[in-house]
C-alpha positions in Angstrom: -44.6 35.0 91.0 -43.2 36.7 87.8 -40.5 34.4 86.3 -39.6 36.5 83.4 -36.9 38.7 85.1 -35.2 35.5 86.3 -35.2 34.0 82.9 -33.8 37.3 81.3 -31.1 37.2 84.0 -30.2 33.7 83.2 -30.0 34.8 79.5 -27.6 37.5 80.4 -25.5 35.0 82.1 -25.3 32.2 79.5 -25.5 34.1 76.2 -24.0 37.2 74.6 -26.1 40.0 73.4 -26.0 38.9 69.7 -26.7 35.2 70.3 -29.6 33.7 68.4 -30.3 31.7 71.7 -30.7 34.9 73.9 -34.5 35.3 73.3 -35.0 31.5 73.6 -33.5 31.3 77.0 -35.2 34.5 78.2 -38.7 33.1 77.0 -38.5 29.5 78.1 -40.0 28.9 81.5 -37.6 26.3 83.0 -39.3 26.5 86.4 -42.4 24.9 84.9 -40.3 22.0 83.6 -38.7 21.3 86.9 -41.3 21.8 89.7 -39.4 19.2 91.9 -35.9 18.0 92.0 -33.2 16.2 94.1 -30.6 18.0 96.1 -27.6 16.4 97.6 -26.9 16.9 101.3 -24.9 15.5 104.3 -27.5 12.7 104.7 -28.1 11.8 101.1 -30.4 13.1 98.4 -33.6 15.1 99.5 -36.5 16.1 97.4 -37.1 19.8 96.9 -40.7 21.1 96.1 -40.5 24.3 94.0 -44.1 25.5 94.6 -43.8 25.1 98.4 -41.0 27.9 98.3 -41.4 30.0 95.1 -38.3 32.2 95.7 -36.0 29.2 96.1 -37.7 27.6 93.2 -36.9 30.6 90.9 -33.3 30.7 92.2 -32.8 27.1 91.4 -34.5 27.0 88.1 -32.8 30.0 86.7 -29.4 29.3 88.1 -26.9 27.9 85.6 -26.6 24.5 87.1 -27.9 21.0 86.5 -31.1 19.9 88.5 -31.2 16.2 89.0 -34.9 15.0 88.8 -34.6 11.3 89.0 -32.4 9.1 91.1 -32.4 5.3 90.0 -36.1 4.7 89.2 -37.5 7.2 91.6 -38.5 10.6 90.0 -38.7 13.6 92.4 -42.3 14.2 91.2 -43.3 10.9 93.0 -41.0 11.3 96.1 -42.1 11.8 99.7 -40.2 14.1 102.2 -38.6 11.1 103.8 -37.4 9.3 100.7 -33.5 8.9 100.5 -32.9 7.3 97.1 -29.8 5.2 96.4 -28.0 4.8 93.1 -27.0 7.0 90.4 -28.9 10.0 88.8 -30.9 8.8 85.8 -32.4 12.1 84.6 -32.0 15.8 85.0 -32.4 19.3 83.6 -28.9 19.9 82.3 -27.2 23.2 83.2 -28.4 25.7 80.5 -24.8 27.0 79.4 -23.9 23.3 78.7 -27.0 22.7 76.7 -26.1 25.8 74.7 -22.5 24.7 74.3 -23.7 21.3 72.8 -26.0 23.3 70.5 -23.1 25.5 69.4 -20.9 22.5 68.5 -24.0 21.3 66.4 -24.1 24.6 64.5 -27.9 24.7 64.7 -29.7 27.4 62.8 -33.2 28.1 61.7 -34.5 25.9 59.0 -32.9 22.7 60.2 -34.7 19.7 61.6 -33.1 18.7 64.9 -33.3 15.5 67.0 -32.7 16.1 70.8 -31.6 12.9 72.3 -32.3 12.8 76.1 -35.5 14.8 76.7 -35.1 14.8 80.5 -37.3 17.7 81.6 -37.7 19.0 78.1 -35.6 22.2 78.6 -33.3 21.5 75.7 -36.3 20.6 73.5 -38.0 23.8 74.7 -35.1 25.9 73.7 -34.9 24.3 70.3 -38.6 24.9 69.7 -38.3 28.5 70.7 -35.6 29.1 68.1 -36.7 26.7 65.4 -40.6 26.3 65.7 -42.6 23.2 66.7 -42.4 21.2 63.4 -38.5 21.3 63.4 -37.8 19.7 66.7 -38.1 16.0 67.8 -37.0 14.8 71.2 -36.6 11.3 72.5 -36.1 9.6 75.9 -36.4 6.1 77.2 -38.6 6.9 80.1 -42.3 7.0 79.5 -43.0 9.3 82.4 -40.2 11.7 81.4 -41.6 12.1 78.0 -45.2 12.5 79.1 -44.3 15.1 81.7 -42.0 17.0 79.4 -44.6 17.1 76.7 -47.5 18.2 79.0 -45.3 21.0 80.6 -44.0 22.3 77.3 -47.5 22.3 75.9 -48.5 24.4 78.8 -45.8 26.9 77.8 -46.9 27.1 74.4 -44.2 24.8 72.9 -45.2 21.8 70.9 -42.1 19.8 69.7 -42.6 16.1 68.8 -41.6 14.0 71.8 -41.3 10.2 71.8 -40.5 7.4 74.1 -37.7 5.7 72.3 -34.5 3.8 73.2 -32.2 6.0 71.4 -29.7 3.3 70.7 -32.3 1.7 68.4 -34.4 3.0 65.4 -35.2 6.7 65.5 -38.5 8.4 64.5 -37.4 10.3 61.3 -34.5 11.8 59.6 -32.8 14.9 60.8 -30.2 17.6 59.8 -28.8 17.6 63.4 -28.6 15.1 66.1 -27.6 16.5 69.5 -27.3 14.2 72.6 -27.2 15.2 76.2 -26.6 11.5 77.1 -23.4 9.6 76.3 -23.0 6.6 74.1 -20.2 4.0 73.2 -19.9 3.6 70.2 -22.2 5.9 68.1 -25.5 4.0 67.5 -25.7 3.0 63.9 -29.4 4.2 63.9 -28.1 7.9 64.4 -26.0 7.6 61.3 -29.0 6.1 59.4 -31.2 9.0 60.6 -28.8 11.7 59.8 -29.4 13.3 56.4 -26.6 13.8 53.9 -24.3 16.6 55.1 -26.0 16.4 58.6 -24.1 16.7 61.7 -24.1 14.8 65.1 -22.8 15.9 68.4 -22.5 13.7 71.4 -20.2 12.6 74.3 -18.5 9.3 74.6 -19.7 7.2 77.7 -17.6 7.6 80.8 -15.4 10.2 79.2 -15.5 14.0 78.8 -15.0 13.8 75.0 -17.4 15.8 72.8 -17.5 14.3 69.3 -18.8 16.5 66.5 -18.9 14.8 63.1 -20.5 15.4 59.7 -22.1 12.6 57.7 -20.1 11.2 54.7 -21.2 9.7 51.5 -20.3 6.2 52.8 -22.9 6.4 55.6 -20.3 7.2 58.3 -19.1 10.6 59.6 -15.9 12.6 60.0 -15.1 15.4 62.5 -13.1 16.1 65.6 -13.1 15.9 69.3 -14.0 19.3 70.4 -11.4 21.3 72.4 -14.0 21.5 75.1 -15.4 19.0 77.5 -18.7 17.7 79.0 -19.9 14.7 80.9 -23.4 13.2 80.7 -25.3 10.2 82.0 -25.0 7.2 79.6 -27.9 5.8 77.7 -29.9 3.2 79.4 -32.7 0.7 78.3 -34.6 0.5 81.5 -35.7 2.6 84.4 -32.3 2.3 86.1 -28.7 1.4 85.3 -27.6 -2.3 85.8 -25.9 -3.0 89.1 -22.3 -1.8 89.2 -19.2 -3.2 90.8 -19.9 -2.1 94.4 -19.2 -5.6 95.7 -15.7 -5.7 94.0 -15.0 -2.2 95.1 -15.8 -3.2 98.7 -13.5 -6.2 98.4 -10.7 -4.0 96.9 -11.1 -1.6 99.9 -9.7 -4.2 102.3 -7.9 -7.0 100.4 -4.2 -7.6 100.4 -4.0 -8.3 96.7 -1.7 -10.5 94.7 0.8 -7.7 94.2 1.8 -5.0 96.6 4.1 -2.3 95.4 5.1 1.4 95.9 3.7 3.9 93.4 5.6 6.3 91.4 3.0 9.0 91.4 0.6 10.5 94.1 -2.8 9.1 94.6 -5.2 10.8 92.2 -9.0 11.1 92.3 -9.4 9.8 88.7 -13.2 10.4 88.5 -12.6 14.2 89.0 -9.5 14.2 86.6 -11.6 14.2 83.4 -8.8 14.1 80.8 -7.0 11.3 82.7 -10.2 9.4 83.2 -11.1 9.7 79.6 -7.8 8.4 78.3 -7.9 5.4 80.8 -11.5 4.7 79.6 -10.3 4.4 76.1 -7.4 2.1 77.2 -9.6 0.0 79.5 -13.3 0.7 79.1 -15.6 0.0 82.1 -13.4 0.9 85.1 -15.3 2.1 88.1 -13.7 4.3 90.6 -13.9 5.3 94.3 -12.0 7.7 96.3 -11.7 8.9 99.9 -9.6 11.7 101.4 -9.5 12.9 104.9 -7.2 12.9 107.9 -4.2 13.2 105.7 -4.9 9.8 104.0 -5.9 9.5 100.3 -7.3 6.3 99.1 -8.2 5.4 95.5 -10.0 2.2 94.3 -10.5 1.0 90.8 -12.4 -2.0 89.8 -13.3 -3.7 86.4 -15.9 -6.3 85.6 -13.2 -8.8 84.6 -12.3 -9.0 88.3 -9.3 -6.7 88.2 -9.0 -4.2 91.1 -6.5 -1.9 92.7 -6.3 0.1 96.0 -3.8 2.7 96.4 -3.3 4.4 99.8 -1.1 7.5 100.6 -0.4 9.0 104.0 0.7 12.6 103.7 3.4 13.0 101.1 4.8 9.5 101.6 4.8 7.2 98.5 1.6 5.5 97.9 1.3 1.7 98.6 -0.6 -0.1 95.9 -2.5 -3.4 96.3 -3.6 -5.1 93.1 -5.6 -8.2 92.2 -7.3 -10.0 89.3 -6.1 -10.6 85.7 -4.9 -7.2 85.0 -2.8 -4.5 86.8 -5.1 -1.4 86.5 -2.6 0.9 88.3 -0.1 0.1 85.6 -2.5 1.3 83.0 -3.1 4.5 84.9 0.7 4.9 85.1 0.9 4.6 81.3 -1.6 7.5 80.9 0.4 9.7 83.4 3.7 8.8 81.7 2.4 9.9 78.3 1.1 13.1 79.9 4.7 13.9 81.3 6.6 12.9 78.1 4.3 14.9 75.7 3.0 17.7 78.1 -0.6 16.8 77.2 -2.8 13.9 76.4 -3.8 13.6 72.7 -7.6 13.4 73.1 -9.0 17.0 72.6 -8.6 18.0 69.0 -8.1 14.5 67.7 -9.5 13.8 64.3 -12.6 11.6 64.3 -13.7 9.0 61.7 -17.0 7.1 62.4 -17.7 4.0 60.3 -21.3 3.2 59.5 -21.6 0.6 62.3 -20.8 3.5 64.7 -17.2 2.5 65.7 -15.2 5.7 66.4 -11.6 6.0 65.2 -9.4 8.7 66.7 -6.1 10.0 65.4 -3.9 12.7 66.4 -0.4 12.7 65.0 1.0 9.3 65.5 -1.5 8.5 68.2 -4.5 6.3 67.3 -7.3 4.8 69.2 -10.6 3.0 68.5 -13.7 3.3 70.4 -16.0 0.3 70.0 -18.6 -1.3 72.1 -17.3 -2.0 75.6 -16.6 -5.6 76.3 
């Protein structure tokens, strides 16, 4: 099947005619990089085999959407038809328009050496190589199979960036003019600042937030910049084949327990995980909160849990005031109320457009007007 018309159609959708990325998108065979992927369905995730249905393969590969390729430790390349993986996505081919958005924030241009953090399927590295040339692009990922497969498939497409199996939070293989991450971190790894050349620029997202940080290296070894007036969310960096166990047990307890404090809420129940700006602000105030939400039959239930043992369950029937049950050392619902109070008082949250100062150890300092916050390593 001729994939070129599909790639050109994708380029038409995600670039403008004068974009330097237009030819790169039109000439990069995304389908070769994603022969199999996971698709969500009513009974869980199921593996999709591209070569078994070429027309569907072309539609999926050249659609502007993310294709999940690994769930937990199970890659779609190794899955059988009956496999139903549990856990969280651990690798993907990011939606092309989002990849290009991150490249735009990085101000990439020919002549620069670029580090792509989060190889995944290799699509981002492929686009970079198509624009900059093989010697200018290095891509890293923590998964050995991910990097091997991406390198082999890119090689078959005539693209030969340097691809290495590296924990990106540690030492990096070289120095670079640009570092662009399609994984999220908290704080900025100090090794990124060490690998960034004088005047270089890094672009990444903060873990569990939608905040895109774009910052230029300073003489003291840190960096300064801004939180973009844009948003994105990516998987967080990991050191193994899967993420550590989450707070599923505490969330289950919170779903039924009476709690030490029961009260009536001032605001309606909110699906915080889908309210990116609120979630981001809450993550800065209390990093590490996990969320669960259910809605149906006129009842909305939100659950939050933290590793320190704090939890909350808020239940709302129709338009009645929600009933809030809380337990543990902190009152998480009160923190959420603080965020919503700020929003109502100021008309917006102060995140997007905030000034950024990153110290050489990677700690992120935010400021917008009188508001200040520090993003360091999660407790």
